[in-house]
C-alpha positions as CSV (number, residue, x, y, z in Angstrom):
1,L,36.0,7.1,7.3
2,R,36.4,6.5,3.6
3,R,34.4,3.3,4.0
4,L,31.7,5.2,5.7
5,D,31.7,7.9,3.0
6,R,31.3,5.1,0.4
7,A,28.6,3.4,2.4
8,M,26.6,6.6,3.0
9,A,26.9,7.5,-0.7
10,D,25.0,4.3,-1.5
11,P,21.3,5.1,-1.3
12,E,20.5,1.5,-0.3
13,V,22.7,1.7,2.8
14,A,21.3,5.1,3.8
15,E,17.8,3.7,3.3
16,R,18.6,0.6,5.5
17,I,19.9,2.8,8.3
18,T,17.0,5.2,8.1
19,E,14.5,2.3,8.2
20,Q,16.2,1.0,11.3
21,I,16.0,4.3,13.1
22,G,12.3,4.6,12.2
23,A,12.2,7.2,9.4
24,D,9.4,6.5,7.0
25,F,11.0,6.5,3.5
26,A,9.3,5.7,0.3
27,A,11.1,5.3,-3.0
28,G,9.5,8.5,-4.4
29,D,9.5,10.5,-1.2
30,D,10.2,14.2,-2.0
31,G,12.0,14.6,1.3
32,M,14.4,11.7,0.8
33,E,17.3,13.9,-0.2
34,L,16.8,16.2,2.8
35,R,16.5,13.2,5.1
36,I,19.6,11.6,3.8
37,Q,21.5,14.8,4.2
38,A,20.3,15.0,7.8
39,L,21.4,11.4,8.3
40,Q,24.8,12.2,6.9
41,Q,25.2,15.2,9.2
42,C,24.1,13.2,12.2
43,M,26.4,10.3,11.4
44,A,29.3,12.8,11.2
45,R,28.5,13.9,14.8
46,L,29.0,10.3,16.1
47,S,32.4,9.2,17.4
48,P,34.5,7.3,14.8
49,E,33.9,4.0,16.7
50,D,30.1,4.5,16.7
51,R,30.1,5.5,13.0
52,E,32.0,2.4,12.2
53,L,29.6,0.2,14.2
54,V,26.6,1.6,12.3
55,E,28.3,1.5,9.0
56,I,29.4,-2.1,9.3
57,R,26.1,-3.3,10.8
58,Y,24.0,-1.9,7.9
59,A,26.4,-1.8,5.0
60,D,27.6,-5.4,5.4
61,E,24.2,-6.8,6.1
62,T,25.6,-9.3,8.6
63,S,23.5,-10.8,11.3
64,L,23.9,-9.3,14.8
65,A,25.3,-12.5,16.2
66,D,27.9,-12.7,13.4
67,F,28.8,-9.1,13.8
68,A,29.1,-9.4,17.6
69,R,31.4,-12.4,17.2
70,R,33.5,-10.6,14.6
71,I,34.2,-7.6,16.9
72,N,34.4,-9.8,20.0
73,R,31.4,-8.3,21.9
74,P,28.5,-10.0,23.5
75,D,25.3,-9.9,21.4
76,S,23.4,-8.1,24.2
77,S,26.0,-5.4,24.5
78,L,26.1,-4.7,20.8
79,R,22.3,-4.7,20.6
80,T,22.1,-2.1,23.4
81,T,24.8,0.0,21.8
82,L,23.0,-0.1,18.4
83,Q,19.7,0.8,20.0
84,R,21.3,3.8,21.7
85,L,22.9,4.9,18.5
86,R,19.6,4.6,16.5
87,A,17.8,6.6,19.2
88,A,20.5,9.3,19.0
89,L,20.3,9.4,15.2
90,R,16.5,9.5,15.3
91,K,16.6,12.5,17.6
92,C,19.2,14.3,15.6
93,I,17.5,13.7,12.3
94,S,14.1,14.9,13.7
95,S,15.8,18.0,15.1
96,R,17.5,18.8,11.8
97,L,14.3,18.2,9.8
98,A,12.3,20.4,12.1
99,T,14.6,23.3,11.5
100,A,15.2,22.6,7.7
101,P,13.5,25.0,5.3
102,Y,10.6,23.4,3.5
103,T,11.3,23.1,-0.3
104,G,8.1,21.3,-1.4
């Protein structure tokens, strides 16, 4: 979990993850901090294994094939798992942002 905390503290890692889950971030986006907070809260709700998958995939910037080989999983299985996790994170972030107070 410390590795995940360090990774999530890195704005570039948070941005890479949010880009993959479909969030539209721009460098000067006023809602960036709120979205990163939502991402962190949603990541905390994942199982430790799922958090680690997401963290390694986006923090290490390895190819899917290399990552799959490293963890001894078929590419297709890992791809499906990551798609499921991105969808869950997208839904969670959307829900959190919809209920967050507007500060702009």
